[in-house]
N, C-alpha and C positions, 0 to 999 in steps of 0.2 A: 255384781254391788247385791248385797242384800236388799229384799225388799223396802221400802220406806216405810216406816210405821206413823201414822197418822190416826188421830181418833181413835186410839186403840185398837187398830185393824191394819195388818198387813197387806199392803198395796202391791199389786205389779207392775210396780214400776218405783227406781230409785232414785236417790236425792241427784244424781248426776244426770237425770232426763228431763231436767227442767229448764236447762239452757235454751232449746230449741221453741217449746211453748210460750216461756216466759218471754223472749225475744219475740215473739209473733205479736203478744199480747200487748207487750209495749209500744211495739212500732204502731199498732192499731191505734192504741189508745192516744199516742203523742201525735199523730195525725190527724185524729179527731178533736186533741185539743188546741192544735194549732189553727185547724179550721174554723173552732168556736171562737178562739180569743181575736181573730182575725175580725171575723164579722161583728164581736162585740166593739172593736176598736172603730170600726167604720158606723157603728148607730150607736156610739157611746150618749151622743145629746139627745136620743130620744127614751134613754132609759130612765130620765128622771122624772117620768110622770109619776104622779102618787099613786094611780089607780093601777098600777103593775110592780107597786113596792117589794111587797111580799113575793112575786114571783122572780124580780131581778135578786133579791137576796138567796133565794134557791138555786138560781144559776150561778153564783160567785161560789156559793158551797159546794156545788156541785163540780165545778170547776177546780176549786181547792182539793176535794178529795180524788180527782183523775190524777192533780198533781203529788200526792200523797203515793198513790197507785203505781204512778209510772216509778215513783223512785222503789219503792219495795219491790216491785218486778226487777228491774235494773239490779237490785241487791241480790236478790234471789238467784238471778241469771248468773250473776258473778260468782257467788259461793257456790251455784250447783256446779260451775265450772273448774274448782279446784279438786284437788287429789287425784287418785286412779279409780277404777273399777275396783280394784282388791281392798285400796284404803280411804273408807270413807269419812276417817276420823275430822278432817279440814271442813266437811260439810255438816258438821254437826250443830249448825243453826238453823239447818234448812227447816225442820220441822215447829219452831218458834215463830218464824218467818210466815210460813203458812198459817198457822193458827191467827198472825194479825191479818194475812191477805184476808181471810174468811171473812174476822171481822168487820175489814173495810169494805169489802164484797157487800154485806148486808147493809152498811150505812148507805153504800152506791146506791142501792135496788130501792131503799125506804127513798130516798132526796129523789130518785129520779122518777118514782110512782107518784110521790106527793108532787111533785113540782109538773107531771102531765095532768093530775087531776087539778091543779089550780091552772095553769094554761087554758085548760079546755072550760073552764067553768067559772073565769073571771066577768065581771059584766063588760056589755060591748059599748054601752052608751059612756063615753066619757069625754071631757072638755081637752084632751091634751091633745096635743099635734102628733099627727103620723101615729094614732093610736094603733090603730089594725094592722099597721106594719110592724110595731114593737111587739104587738101580742104575737103575730105570726111567726117573728123572729126567735121568740123565748118557746114556743112550741117545736119549730123545727128543732133548737137545742135538746128540748128534752125526749121528743122522740128519737134524734137521732143516736142521743145518748143510751137508749133502751134499745135500738138497734144494734150499736156495738156490744152492747152488753151480752144481748142476746146470741151473737155471733161468736162471741169470746167464749160463751159458754157449751156452745154447739162445737167448736173447736176443742175445747179441754174434755169433753165428754168422748168425743170420738179418740182420742190421746188416750183418756185415762180409763176409759171404761168402768165407770165406777158402778155400773148396775150388779155385775156379778164376777169381777175378777178378784174382789179379795177373798185371804184365806181365811177369811171367819177369826174370832177372837183368838187371841195367840196366847198358848203358854209361853211366860216371861222365860222360863228355864233352857226354851230353845231359840231363843234371839240371839243370833249370831252375826257377826262382822266376817266370817270367813265364806268362801265360795262353795263349800260342800260342806255336808252335813254327816259324813259318813260316820262319825261316831255317837249319832244320834239316833239312825237307822240301819239297819243290819242289810245290805242289798241284796244278801242271798236269799233270805227268809222271805217272801212275798206276803208272809201273813201276818208281819209286822207292820204294814203298810197301815196307818191310822184308819180307821173306819170313815172319819170325816173325809179325811181327804181322797179316798175311794170314791164316797159318795161325790164330792164335788164334780171330779172328771165322768163320773157317770152322767150326773145333771147337763153338763156342756155338753158330752155327745149327745144325749136325748136332745138336747136344746139344737144341737148343730144338726141333726141328721131328722128332725119331725117329720120334713116332706119324705121322708123314705119310707116309713112305714110304722107299724107299733105293733106287729104280731109276734110271736113267738120265737121264731126265728131273728126277726130284727132286735128283739129285747136281748136277746142270747148275745148277738154280734156286739151291741151297745156296750153290753157289760164287760164283754171280753175287751173291747177296746180301750173301756176306762181303766182295767185293770192293767192294760200295758202303758197306758200313759202315765198313771198312778207311780207305777214301779220302775218307770223312766225317768221321771221329775222329782220323785220323792227326797233324793239324797242331796238335790242341787239348791243353793241359794241363790238363784240368778232370776233376774226379771229378763223379758221379751228383747229388749234392749242390747242386753248384756250377750245374748245367744246373736244379735245382729253384727253386733262389733267382733265378737268370737269369729263368725264366719268371714268377716275383713281380713283378721291378722292370721287365719289359718290359711286364707287364699294368698297373703303374701307370703308365706312362709313355703307356700308348696313352690310359689310361683319364684322364690328364692334358690331353692333346690334345683327346680329345673333349668334354671340360668346355670347356677354351677355347673350343672352336669352336661351343658352347653360349651360352655368355656371351656370344659375339659374334653369335649369332642366326643364324650359318651352317649350312647342312645339307652333308653330305658328298657332294656329286655327281660325284665322280669315277667316270668309266665309266658315268654314267648318261644313257642315251638319253632318256627321256620315262618319266613316271609310266605306271603300269597305270591305265587309267580304267574300272571295272567298270560306268561307265554307256553307255560306248559299245559300240554293239552287235558291233564284232569284236573287242573285247578280252573282252566278255563272254562270246560264243561260243567262244573259245579258252581262258580262264579254266575253264568249265564243263566244257569237255571234260579239260583236265589234270584235276581232279578226280574226274571220271568214271572215268577210266583209271586214276588211281591206284590204285583197290578192286583192280584186277588185279596191281598190283605187289604190293600189301600181300599178295594172296595165297601169294603165292610163298614167305614166311616162314612160313606154316602153321602148327602147332599151338604151337611156342616164342613166337609172337609174339600168339597167342591168349590164352596163358597169362600172357602179360607183359602186355595191354593188359584182360584179362578174368579175373583170377585168383579170383574168386567163383563163376564161373560158367562156366568153361572146360570143365572134366569134365564136368559136365551137357551141354554142347553136345557134346561130342565123342561121348559114352556114347550117346547115342539114336540116332548113326548106325554105331556098331560093332554089327555082327551077330554072333550066337550061332555057336560054333563047328561047329554042323553046319549052319550057312547059309554058312560061310566058302569054301568050295570053289565052291560054285555062284557066287558074287560073284566069286572070282578069274577063273575061266572068262569071267566077262564082261567083266573089266577088262584085257583082255590089252593095253590103250594105256597102263598105268600101268606103270610100270618105276622099281624099286629101292626101293619102298616097303615098309613093314613089314608082318606076316602080318596086322595089323588096318588097314592102309589109314587109320593115325592122320595122316599127313601129307595124303594125299588128302580127310581130311575136314575138318582143320583149313585146307586150301585153300577149301573150298567154303565155310566159314564165315567166314572174312575177306575173301574176294573176294566174297561176297553172289552165287554163282553156285549154277545148279544143275549136276548131275553128267553131264545130257546136252550141256550146253555145251562140254565137255571133250573136244577130238579126241585130244590125246596130251597125256603128262606124264611128267619125268624126276627122280626123286631122285637121282640119281648125284650124289656130292661129290667132287671129287678134284683135283688139281695141273690148271690151263686147265681145270675141267669143273665147271659149276656146276648146281643144280636150274633148271630150266626147263618151262613148260608152254604148252601152244595150244589156245584156247579161242574159242568165236563169241558176239560180242553181237549179239545179234538186234535189240537196241534203235537200236544205231548202225548196224547192217547192216557190222560191222565182224570181221575175223579179228586174233585179240589173240596175239602172242606174249611172254609175260611172263616176266622174268628175276631170279632171286635176286640178293640183294646179299650182303654180307661176312656169313659168320655161321659160318665154322668156321677152323681153322688152315690147312686146305688155301688157304683164300680169301685170308687173310692174306699168305700166300707170294706165290701171283697177284697181290695187291696192289702186294708190294715188289719183284717183279720189272719194274723201272721202265726199261729202257735201250728205246731207240725200233729201232723197224723200219717197212721200208717198206709201205705197203697196198695190194697187188698188184690193182687191179681196174683197169678200161678206163678210169675217169676219171682215172688217175692216171699219163697215159703218161710226163710228165716225172719222177715219181719225187719230186715235190716235199711228196706228203703223207703221213706217218709218223703213228706210234701207238707209245701203250706196249705193250710187247712181251707181258707177262701177260695184259691184256686183250682184245688184241688173238689171243692165239693160244686163248683162250677164246671170244670171238667163231667164228674157223674153226670149234671143233669144234662148235660150236651149229649154225654153219650147213651142216658136214659131214652133222651127223646129221638136219638136216631134208631133205636133199638125197638122202640113202641110204635113209631110210623113205618118203619120198614123202608126209611130213607135211602140206606145205601145199596139195598138189593134193589130198588128203584133206580137209582144211578147204575149200577150196574149191568142191569138189564139193556140199558143202550149202549151200554160199552163192555160188555162182557171182560174182554181182556187188558181194560185198562187198570193202572196201577193206582192206589190210593196215597194223596198226599194232603197232609194238614198245615194250613197257614196261619201265622197270627202276626199281630203287632203287639207289642206293651203288655198288660193283661191277657190278652188273647194270644201271646206268642208262648207265656206259660199255660196258660189253659191248653192249649195246643200241644205241646210237649207233653203233658198229663193224659192228656186224649189217645193220643200217641201209643203211651203205655197200656192203656186201657184196651184199645182196639188191635194192638199187637197180638193177643192170643190167636184173634179169629183172623186177622190180616198181617200175618207177620212181614211182608216185604211193605209196610206202610214206611212213609217217611215224613218228616215234619221239618217244616222251614219257619224258625224261630227269630223275628225280628225286633231285637229292643226288648227281651224279655226281661222281668224281675227276678231275683233270687228267689227260686221256687222249690228246688230239691236239695235233698242231704248230699252226703257226697258220693253214698250207693248207688243213690237213684241216677245222682247227675253222671257217673260214669257209666253206669249201664246205660242212658241215653246217647254217650258218645257214635254208638252203632246205628242210629237212625237217624238223629236229630241234628240237624246243620242250624248255627246260630249266626246271625251277624248283628254287630253293635257299632255306635259310632263314638267315638272320641273320649268327651267325658260325662257321657249319658249319665246321670242321676240316678233312674230308675235301676239300671243293673248293677249298682253298687251299691242301693241302701235295703239294707236289712236291719233286723234286732240287734245282731252283733256289730254292724260297722257303724250303726248309729250310736251305741254305747260307747264304741272308740270313738267317735267323732266328739260325742261330749266330754270324754276324757280328756282330749287334744286340745278342745276350746276352753277348759278349767284350768288347762296347764299354761297355755297360752296367757289369759287373761290375768292369773297370779304373778305373771313376769313383767307384762306389759305396765310401763312407765308414763303411760301417756294418758289423758283425760279421754273420755268417751264419748264427748261431742266431737272430737279432733279424730280419732280414728276413723268414726261413720262420715264425717266429711271427708277425708283422705280417701275413703273408700269410695263415695260416689263421685268424687273428681278423677280417681283413677280407672274407675269403669266407664265414664264417659270418655276420658282420654286415649282410652283403648281403640276407638275410629280413629284417631290418626297417627296411630302407630306410636306413640307413645307409652312405656310400661314402666318408666322408673321418673316416678315425680318427686318422692319425698326422701328423706334422710331413712335409713335403715334404722329400725328399732332392736329391740331386744327378742323381738318374735321372729327373726332374720337369721338372728345370731347365735340361739343357744336351743338344742335339741329338745324334740317334743319330749316332756317328762309325764307321762301320763300312767294312771293308776291302774293294776292290773286287777282291783277289787271288782271293779263292774263287769269287765271281760270274763271273771269266773263266774259270775252270776248267769251268764247267758249259755246254753247249750251251742255245739258246734255251729258255725254258720252255713246257714243256706247258700246253695253256689245258683248259677243259670246253667242251663240243659245244653248237653248238645257236644258238638264240635264247634269252635268257636272261631270266627271269623272278625278281628278287630280293624275296623277303620280308623287309623289315627293321622293328626295333619302333622305335616313334617314341615310344613314352610312357617319358619316362625317371624320372617320380618313383617309381617303385617298381621294385627291381632285383632281389626275390626271383625266383628259378625257377620258382616255384610260383604266383607272381600271376599274375592275367589280365593280358597288354598289346596296347595298341593297336599295329597294324600299319598298314603302308603296302607298297604292292608296285610295283617299278620294271622297264621294260626297262632290261636294263645289257649290257654289253660283257663279253668275257671277261676282258678285262685289268684287270678291277675285281677278282678274285682273286689277286693277285700277292704278296697280302701276309697273314702269318698274324696272325690277331688272338687275343692270349691274353684266355680269357675263361671264367669257369665254365660258361658255356651253350654253349661250343664243342664238346662232345662232345654234350651233349644235344638241340642244334640238327640234329643229323645224324641222330637217332633215327627210324625211319620212321614212327613212331605221333605224334610230337611235330610232324612236318610234316604230317600230316593234319590234326592238331588245328588249326593254323598257317591252312593253308589253308582250313578251314571257319570260322575264327573271321574271316579278311578278308573271306569272302563274306557273313556275317552283320554285319560293320560295315557295309555296304551294304544289304544284304535281308535285316535283320533282320524 
């Protein structure tokens, strides 16, 4: 649905977005009206006092205004529910009703304010019976009316966000009812993006990220993010609720395809090289190592993850390692290798608890977090004779900005003489920072002095996984036997670099994990799929969103089909190739990939135990975003850990 045009501005909501807010407003106003009418009926005899005559008239006028407002809100709600997302014609009266509603709002405010002033300034001396009770009643009516009014204003401001979401003054030549503006803007030529639209996104990025810093590097990152978002959204005529409805339709379409595959007893083997056989000695040893080293990756998340996975015992586990104030100075002098931790060393203690290691295994630890700068530590694994470099994943706004700076840069290493290997800019800069710190402080030399024959292992989860793969590329010239274990990484390497890392990177990813599939190219494809489904859908938006909520909740009782099939389940996706041509080849996740999939479809509740099967797959398996309630949960570090252990128990219980 194109944005609604009201007061000469294009707002970030459509004419079909008014069902739920005005339903809520009408319900609250009706509830207030019923209570007030009941009170006036009970105390009707006391209202004949001449000293409160003006106040009584204002009260009845306020009630009349509320009756008209409720009627108008129900009409707006009814009209907003008509038509479809791609067909706003039946909702053409909406702007005029909104103008009328604003006029009623002004009258409502004037009456309530005037009535409140009268209620609190009338004389107290009167010969009328029950005068004070009558004044108190009328005061309650006026004050409660103001409270209801302020509550509704707050709800509408949260929903509509009128402070900065409008797109500015409209060029009437570009106002359209279509969902795409591809004939107005060329998707390929970024220079054709209007300067005002780019500036709007730059302001949004600066406002959102104001707490992360405003130095030169941050400003450069914000400019790059604003260009990325402007280029992505400039050719679509959608509002946020349209995108939410598109997610529901796309999930339903993908579930229909999956059900059809199950009914035909077909297995999705696209990109599958072979199943992971845990009875085979080679696969078994490899998988055992991935489980073992994952504990070091979990340690990077320190006390926040400890409190998340063990909320009842985390405080006690931390408390037993935190020393009294008189001993802290001694321990600080002994922990010169721990940087940027707090005064109680809570991060270090959380690291030791999550990784399950002793403090004497730590060689170096940095908890600094900034743009292109993530916490990491170096430890010794005496059982497997390895020096471990573990890097933390996304856990702050700095990390999110790093993730989103997704343009490509050349990896400058000897193995890339032809400059064919390119990588995600934000993650590559982070890997360079870690590599520089390791060299400047001689950290690896110190580690290998304590274990001369140890091998070098790099581990990480999420952002740390992508950074670990690139760090392994940078370290491979000096340490040719380095190996990286990458858990749930984002797409961060082009095809040449991803193929190169298959020699020394082992990746593990779970189910429908969004992060491993989300890149510039897949996001553009997702946008085209959503637009295609919205154009063909014949259901109103409120119904799509309601069905999506109900179906998501119904998954926990094993119900996967509650509503009749729509065109989103019957028609193939008709995606435009224009936007896909505007972006380069997609970035891929690194290394040889173990993909753990759910094979038990009888229970779909996210909390239920699910049978799993692991496969060796290619990076091309992750070129489509799969919409699912599990797509976020499958990325959580503790969920991946539980799934890896569950898969092992299925074979060796």
